[in-house]
C-alpha positions in Angstrom: 129.7 4.1 102.2 127.5 6.5 103.9 130.5 8.6 104.5 131.7 8.9 101.1 128.0 9.8 99.9 128.3 12.8 102.5 131.9 13.5 101.2 130.8 13.6 97.5 127.7 15.4 98.1 129.6 18.2 99.8 132.1 18.2 96.8 129.5 18.5 94.0 127.8 21.5 95.8 131.7 23.0 96.0 132.1 22.4 92.3 128.9 23.6 90.8 130.0 27.2 92.8 133.5 27.6 92.2 133.9 26.2 88.7 132.3 29.2 86.9 134.4 31.9 89.2 137.6 29.8 88.4 136.9 30.2 84.9 136.3 34.0 85.1 139.4 34.1 87.1 141.2 32.1 84.2 140.4 34.4 81.7 142.2 37.3 83.2 145.9 36.2 81.8 146.3 38.5 79.5 149.3 41.0 80.2 150.0 43.9 77.8 153.2 44.7 76.4 154.9 47.9 77.6 158.3 50.1 77.6 159.3 51.3 80.8 162.4 54.2 80.9 163.9 55.3 84.2 164.6 59.2 83.6 166.2 59.8 86.8 169.5 57.6 88.2 168.2 58.5 91.9 165.0 56.5 91.5 166.1 53.7 94.2 163.7 51.1 94.4 161.7 50.7 97.5 161.4 46.6 98.7 158.5 47.8 101.2 155.4 45.9 100.1 153.1 48.3 101.4 154.8 51.4 98.9 152.5 52.7 96.1 153.6 52.9 92.3 153.5 56.2 90.7 153.1 55.4 87.0 154.2 58.4 84.8 153.5 59.1 81.0 155.7 61.9 79.9 157.5 63.3 76.9 161.2 63.7 76.4 160.8 67.0 74.9 158.2 68.0 78.0 159.7 70.8 80.4 157.0 70.1 83.0 157.5 66.2 82.9 161.4 66.9 83.2 160.3 69.2 86.5 157.8 66.1 87.7 161.0 63.8 87.7 163.6 66.2 89.5 160.8 66.6 92.1 160.4 62.5 92.3 164.0 62.1 92.7 164.2 64.9 95.4 161.3 62.8 97.1 163.1 59.8 96.7 165.8 61.2 98.7 163.7 62.0 101.5 164.0 59.7 104.6 160.0 60.2 105.3 159.0 59.2 101.6 161.7 57.3 99.8 160.7 54.1 101.1 156.7 54.5 100.4 156.4 54.7 96.5 158.5 53.4 93.4 158.2 55.3 90.0 157.7 53.8 86.7 158.3 55.7 83.6 156.4 55.4 80.3 157.7 57.7 77.4 154.7 58.7 75.3 157.4 58.6 72.3 156.5 54.6 72.1 153.4 53.5 70.6 152.8 50.5 73.0 152.9 53.4 76.0 150.6 55.9 74.1 148.2 53.0 73.6 148.4 52.4 77.5 147.5 55.7 78.2 144.6 55.7 75.8 143.3 52.8 78.1 144.2 54.7 81.4 142.5 57.8 80.0 139.4 55.8 79.1 139.2 54.0 82.0 139.3 57.5 84.3 136.9 58.9 81.8 139.2 61.5 80.7 138.0 64.6 78.7 141.4 66.6 78.7 143.4 67.6 75.9 146.1 64.6 76.1 148.9 66.6 77.3 151.8 65.6 79.4 153.1 64.6 82.3 150.0 62.5 83.1 150.7 60.4 86.3 148.8 58.0 88.3 148.9 57.2 92.1 146.8 54.3 92.9 143.4 55.2 91.5 144.0 59.2 91.4 145.1 60.4 88.2 147.0 63.7 87.9 147.8 66.1 84.9 150.3 68.6 84.6 153.1 69.9 87.3 153.6 72.9 89.3 154.7 74.0 92.9 150.9 73.7 94.0 150.9 69.9 93.1 154.0 69.1 95.1 151.6 68.7 98.6 148.9 66.9 96.8 151.4 64.2 95.3 152.7 64.0 98.9 149.4 63.7 100.6 148.0 61.2 98.1 151.3 58.9 98.7 150.9 59.0 102.4 147.0 58.3 102.5 147.8 55.2 100.2 150.6 54.2 101.7 149.8 50.8 103.6 146.0 51.6 103.0 143.6 48.4 102.4 141.5 50.5 100.0 144.9 50.9 97.9 144.3 50.0 93.7 146.8 49.8 91.4 144.7 50.8 88.6 147.6 50.9 86.2 148.8 47.7 86.9 145.4 46.1 86.5 145.1 47.3 83.1 148.5 46.1 82.4 147.2 42.8 83.2 144.0 43.0 81.9 142.3 42.8 85.6 140.3 45.8 85.2 137.3 44.0 86.4 138.9 43.0 90.3 139.1 46.5 91.3 135.6 47.1 91.0 133.3 47.4 94.2 130.9 45.1 92.7 133.2 42.3 91.6 134.7 42.3 95.1 130.9 42.1 96.2 130.4 39.3 94.1 133.6 37.5 95.5 132.3 38.0 98.5 128.9 36.5 97.7 130.3 33.7 96.1 132.1 32.3 99.0 129.3 33.2 101.3 126.9 31.1 98.9 129.9 28.4 98.8 129.6 28.3 102.8 125.5 28.2 103.1 125.4 25.3 100.3 127.9 23.2 102.3 126.2 23.7 105.4 122.9 23.2 103.8 124.2 19.7 101.9 125.7 18.6 105.5 122.6 18.9 106.9 120.9 17.6 104.5 123.5 14.4 104.4 123.3 14.1 108.2 119.5 13.8 108.2 119.5 11.5 105.4 122.2 8.8 107.8 120.2 9.1 110.6 116.7 8.2 108.9 118.8 5.6 107.6 120.3 4.6 111.0 117.2 4.7 112.5 115.7 2.2 110.0 118.6 -0.1 111.0 117.7 0.5 114.4 114.1 -0.6 113.9 115.2 -3.4 112.1 117.8 -4.6 115.0 114.7 -4.0 117.7 112.5 -5.9 115.5 115.1 -8.9 115.1 115.6 -8.7 119.0 111.9 -8.7 119.6 111.8 -11.9 117.2 114.5 -13.7 118.7 113.1 -13.2 122.0 109.6 -14.4 121.5 111.4 -17.6 119.7 113.7 -18.3 122.8 110.3 -17.6 124.9 108.3 -20.4 122.7 111.5 -22.6 122.9 111.4 -22.3 126.5 107.6 -22.7 126.6 107.8 -25.9 124.2 110.6 -27.4 126.2 108.5 -27.0 129.1 105.6 -28.8 128.0 108.1 -32.0 126.8 109.5 -31.8 130.1 106.1 -31.9 131.8 104.6 -34.6 129.7 107.8 -36.6 130.0 107.2 -36.1 134.2 103.5 -37.0 133.5 104.5 -40.0 131.4 107.2 -41.3 134.3 104.5 -40.6 136.9 102.2 -43.0 135.1 104.3 -46.0 134.1 105.3 -45.9 138.2 101.7 -46.0 139.2 101.0 -49.0 136.6 103.9 -50.9 138.4 102.5 -50.4 141.5 99.1 -51.4 140.6 100.7 -54.8 139.2 102.2 -55.4 142.2 
């Protein structure tokens, strides 16, 4: 019974902390509808779990967008980069993709003229394309490939999980976990203390009962001894009387 009470105490404390946090995560279930279009047949898909994703917002009639796609196609043939990244294209001619682009702009507090190509690698946005940006794209891929700090912003926006990207959110998660551990430890200490208190009371009661039984045994032995003494005295008196008569 005591073990059950101890376990129940810990479970109650855990529920108090975990349920609100679980409800927050449960609310992040809406996924936005988008339309992806592969514009180059050389976009081989990398199955490397560490590969980063390049999200490209483009217009079919944009010459700079075509140049960007040609560069990415060539980079996909480079043995040093082909497995480090994947490409997802979003034509702004599609209204749903244009809405997504607006949300991406809002996230990065974009204040430009809305030109394309506009593309995002992790949490780094780019606008326009030229020879000067080729090295920058490569460097960004290298920096983010396998990085623990890699944040897939566009994917988070699509899945309505932007809140999870902030450092504050990660700190909150860490604090919740830490708080849960502290509460469990405190609960265990309190429950253990109560159990120790009850055990001490039981031990005191057992000791009291033992002392009482010992006293009773002693009293019984004394009584038996007195009775035996009286009987012995009585026998001696009887023997003296008989001798006197003789």
